[in-house]
N, C-alpha and C positions, 0 to 999 in steps of 0.2 A: 489719206496718204500721210506718212510720217517721215521723219528724218530731215536733214538740213536741206536737201534738194527740193523736197516738197514744200517746205516752209518758205524757201526763197522764191518759189515760182519758177518752174522749169521752162525750157524752150517750148514745150507743148502749150504752155499757158501764154507766154509773152512773146514768142518769136525768138529768134537767135539774136542775142545782144551783139552790138557792134564792137567786138573785142579789139578790132584793129584801130580803134580810135586813138589810142595812145594817151599820154598824160593830158589832163585838162589844164586850163589856165592856172589852176591852183597847184599843179604839180602832182595831183593824185590820179592815178590810173584807175579806170573803171574796174579792171581786174583786181586791184587791191581792195576796192570797196566790196566787190563781190566775195572775195575770200574772207574778209573780216565779217561781212554780213552772214556768210554761211556758218561761221562759228557762233555768232551772237543771236541770230534769229530765233533759234529754239528757246533761248532764255527770254526773249521778248514775248514769245507766245505764252510762256509760263506766267510772265508778269500779267499779260492780258487776262488769263484765266483767273489769277488771284484777285484782280480788280473786279472781274465779272461776277465772282462768287459773293462779293460783298459790296453791292451797289450802294452808293451814298448820294443822297439828294443834295441839291444846291445849298451851299453853306455848311454842309456836314462832312466834307471830304477829308477828314482827319487821317483815316487809315490809308486812303489812296495817296495822299500827299506824303505820308511817312514812307510808303513803299517807293515812291518816285525819288524822294530825297536820298534814301538809302542806296538805291541803285546808282544814282548819279555820283554819290560820294565814292563808290567803289572805283569809278573811272579816274579819280583824282580831282574831280571838280569839287567846288565848295558851294553847294546849293544854299540859297537863302530861302527860308520858309516864312509863312505867315504874311505873304504879300497879297493885299487885297482880300483878306480872309485866309483861306488855306492854300493860296497860290505858292508855287515853288519856282524859283528862277536860278539859273546857273549859266555862267559865261565860260565858254571854252575858247581859250586864247591859242591861236596858231603860232607856229614857230617863226613865221615871217609876216611882215606888215601887210595890211589889206584893210578891207572894210568890215563892218559888223552887220551880220545878217541874222534875223531872228526867226525862230520856228515856234509857233504857238499850238498847244494841245489842250483841249478841255477835258475835265475829269469827272463831272457830275453825272448822275444817272437820271433817267426819265421818270417823273412821277406818274402814278396810275392814270390820272385824268388826261395825260398827254399821249397815251398809247392807244393805238387803234387797229382794228381789223374787223370787217363786217361780222357781226354775230358773236364776238368774243370780247372779253374784258379781263385785264389783269387787276389784281388787288394789291400789288406790292411794287415798290420801285424796281426798275430793271434797266440794265444797259442795253436798250434797244435802239439807241441812236449811234452807237459805235464809238463813244468817247473812250471806252477801254482800249479800242484799237488805235485811236489817235494818240493816246498816251504811250502805248507800247511802241508805236512807230517812233515817236519822239525820243524815248529812252534808247531805243535801238540805234537811231542815228547818232545820238550823243556818244554811245559806246563805240560805234564804228569810227567816227571822226576823232575821238580821243585816242584811239589806237594809231591813227594816221596823222596826229597833230604835228609831227616833225616835218611834214610836207604841206601842211595847211597854211595858206596865206589868208590872213585876216582872222576874224573871230566869229563864233556862232553863239547866239544867245538863245537859250532854251527857256520857254515860258509855259508853265503848266498851270492852267487857269481853272479856278472854281466857278460855279454858279453861272454857267452859260445858259442853261435851260430857263432861268428867270431873267436873262438879259441884264444881269447886274455885275457879273464877275469882271468883265473887261474894264468897265468904268472904275470899279474898285481898285484894280491893279494899276490902271493909269493914274488914278488919284494918289496911289502910294509911290508913284515915280518909277514904275517898272521900265520905262524907256528913257529915263533921264540919266545924266551923268555918265558913268562908265558903261552903262547899259544902253546908251543912245544908239539906235539901230538905223542903218541906211535903208533896209528893206525888211519886210516881214512876210512869212508864208505860213500856211496851215493846210491840213488835209481834212476832208470829211468823207465818211463812207457814202457810197452812192450805188444805185442799182445798175451798175455797168459790169462788164465782164471782168472777172478776177484776172489779174495780170496787167491791168491797164489803169491809167489815171485820166480823168477828163479835165481839160482846162476850159475856162469860161471867160474868154477875153471880152472885157467891157460889160459883162453881165455877172450874175451871181445869185443873190437871194434878195427878196423884197424886204422892205421895212415893215413897220406895224403902226397903224393909227387906231385910236379908240375914240368912242363917243358915248355920251349919256344924254338922253332927252327926256324931260319930265312933262307929264300931261296931267291936268287936273279936270275936275268936273264929273258929273254923274255918268257920262258915257266915255270916261277916260280909258277904260279897258278895251272897248271896241275900237276906239280911235288908235290906241297904242298897237293893237293887233294889225290894223290896216297899215299903219305907218311902218311897222316892222316888215310887213310883206313888201311894201313899195321900196324900202331901202334894200332888202334882200335882192330885189329885181335888178339892182345896179350891178350885181355880180355877173361876170362873164365866164367864170370857170367854177367847177365844183370839185371837191375832193374825190380822188379815185376811190370807187367802192367795189369795183369788180376787177378780176384779173385782166380782162380786156382793157378796161380803163387805165390800169397801171402800166400795162405794156405799151399802150398808145402814148402815155405820158413820157415814157423813156424815149420813144422814137421822136416825139415832138420836140423834146429838149435838144435834139441833135439836128433839127431841121432849120436851115437859114430861112428867115421870113415865114416861119410856120405859125400855127395858131397861138403860140405863147409869146410872140413878139410883143404883145401888149395884153394885159389882163387885169381883172379886178376879182379878188376872192373876198366876198362880203359875208359877214355874219351879223344877224340882228335877232335879239331876243326880247321878250317882255317879262317884266318883274314888277312886284308891288313897289310903289314909289313913296314919296313923303306925303304926309297928311291925308292918307287914304287914296291918293292918286296912283298912277302907274308910270312906269318908265320904260323906254326902249333903250337898250344898251347893246353894244357889240364892238366889233373890231374888223378891220379889213387890211388886206395886203394888195398892193397894186404895182404894175410895171407899165411904163417907166416910172421912176420915183416921183417925178414932178407932177404926176397925175393926181396926187393927193389934194392939190389946191382946188381943182375942179370938183373932185368928189366931195370935199367939205362944203362947197357952195351948193351942190345938188342935195346933200343931206339937209342943209339949212332950209332950202326951198321946200322940200318935202315936209319938214317939221312945221314950217309956217302954214302950209296948206291944211294941216290938221289942227291948227290952233295950239300947237305945242310951244313950250318954252324954247329959248335959244339953246341949241346943242352946246354941250361942254366938250371941248377937245383938249388934249395936252398942248403945251406951247408949240411943239413940233412933233411930227411922228418920229418913232425910233428909226434911224437911218437905214437905208438899204445897204447891202454889202455889194460893192461894185469892184470887180477885179481890174487891175491895171492891164490894158491890152498888150502893151509891148512886153511886159514881164511874163504875162501868161504865154505868149507865143514863144518867147525864149525858153520857158520851162518845157513846153511841148517838145522842142528839139532835144533838150537834155534827157527827157523821159524816153524818147525814141532811141537815143544813144545808149541809155542804160538798159532798156528793156526790149528793144527791137521795134520793128515797124508798127506793130500793133500796140505799142506801149502808151500811146497818147490818143485820146479821143477829143472832140471839140463839142462843147455845149454852146449853142447859139441863142439860148433863151434862159431866163431865170426860172429856177424851180419855184413854183407858186405857193407851196404849202408850208414853208418854214422860213424863219428868219435866223439871223446870226449876229451876236454882238462882236464878232470879229470885225464887223463894219467899223467899230470905234477905233480899232488899231489901224485900219486902212485909212481912216481920216487923219491920222497922225503921220503915218509912214507908208510909202508906196509898197505894193505887194499884191498877193493873190492867194485865194484858196483853191485847192484842187480836190476833185472828187475821186476818191480811191475806190475802184471797182471791187466789190466784194461778192459778186454773183458767180458761183462756180458754173462750169459748163453743165448744162442740163438742169440747173437750179431754178426754182420758182422766183417770180418777181417779188412776192411779199417777203421772202426770206432775205432779200437784200435791200428792202425799202426801209429807211430809218423811221422809227416810231411805230412800225408794225409790230404787233405782238408776236408775229412769226419770225422776227428778225434773227437769223442765224448766219452771220457772215462767214465767208471762207477765210479761215485763219492764214492761209498761204498768202493772202494779200498783205499781211504784216511785213513779210520779207520783201515783197515787191515794193512797198512803200519805203522801207529802209533804204534799199538800193537807189531808188529814184530820188528821194529827198536828199540823201547824202551827196549824190552827184550834183544836184541843183545848188544846195547851200554852199558847198565848197567852191563851185564855179562862180557863184554870185559874190562870195566873199573876196575872191581874187579879181573880179572884174573892175574895169576902170570906172564904170558908172552904169 
């Protein structure tokens, strides 16, 4: 499908939007957002395609950052570049007083070793995580709200982040003061592509994405290799979930994410491998993700016990695991209502469990400022699950989701900027 209607997401995709809702607390009517988005969504799709054709790895996002800054400059904003590396930041000031609400989008591509699908392998960086869509949505929202700034109460801070795939970009931007001074935000939001129906966004109140913990265990002696192999096997057995490898596994994962008290209410995703160690010995090293977040304390104790039983050295861990991303429950529920207002009854889904296979350094922003991440459905009707699963080599998201995201996020940010708290 082509044309503005297809790019926005039609009633066939999203249900009939609640046009009778009238102006929001920010004085911006949903119909005004929709009209502006209809004009601007095709340009956002073109931007996504331009970014997609030239994927840049973490720390190398020069071209992407320049495209973003140029587009923001056209709206009358004054983007600041070079924040935390190649980060771009711009503050849109509304015509009336209010709060400052931030939107964050990541810009880097996925390296080859982080891409998966059974039996296949890519050999080049690629945008198979949807960061190109996240950025296109953010630029589109900035363009829409800039056109409506005369009725915007409060401010919207747009944060385009480098180096998410290495979990370094958020910390670098925070260290550069991205949320300090004039840019101090009351709340922050983000979207991430997800394997849900195009035309919807999934909220995840109180859940989100797990953190990451790592370990190294050294073994010495003539039988070190055999002991290391045995230890790796025993540590691997602590895992309770495995990555989806079949279409049936992936489809079940999508269903389980939406089940209250389902099998993903608590989990451990464990990896353990053996490699040559120091002084002719061997080492067991790996990483794990778990839910709930506090489970890591028990897992570290279990790993220590297994290492001791094999006569290994004391495991080495980082001071703390990389933190889990946990969405604010109240703000997530509020967002679900605004998404239904913008997109219709099918515009909001609910995730009741954390997605077990990925982490997010957006968690560092949420440690500073309340907010939430939403999962933008990019699976077209009749589309396969691998085509909408981030990091899959088959990832081919429905571009109509860009217009859907623009409409929904513009609605949410303008309302939160105008809200009392």
